[in-house]
N, C-alpha and C positions, 0 to 999 in steps of 0.2 A: 504494500500500500504506500502510495506516494504522499509525503507530508505537504501541507499547504505552504505556499511561498510566504516568507516573512520579510518584513522590511524593518530596517533599523534607522532611526532618525539620525540626521547629520548633527552631531553634537553642537556645533556653533549656530544651528538654526532652531534649536529646541525652544528658545524663548519666543521666537516669532511664531512657531507652531502653537505654543500655548496661548499666545495672545489671539491668534486667529480662531482657535477652538473656542475660546471664551465668547468671541463675537458671534460665531456661528451658533453657539448654544443659545445666546440671547435671541437671535433671529428665530431659531426653532421654537423657543418658548413663546415669543411674541406672535408668530404666525400660526403656531400649532396647538396652543393651549388656552385659547379663549380670550387672551388680552386684546386681540384684534381678530375679528372673524373674517378678514379679507379673503382668505382661501375659500371659505364656505360661500361667500358672496360671489366670488369668481366662478366657482363650480355651478352655482345656481344660474348665473348669467349664461354660462356655456350650455347648460341643459335647456334653458328657455329658448335658445336659438337653433337647437338641433331639430 
């Protein structure tokens, strides 16, 4: 059985990776957990024009 490929972060980029992850996490929460229902509204618009 073949093991899945793994990736190791470039040590000098770890701080940037962590900063980006924090921002993406905020976006996920903002758009995906009820703070802003824009995604539901967009899906509703899409369904109304099909």
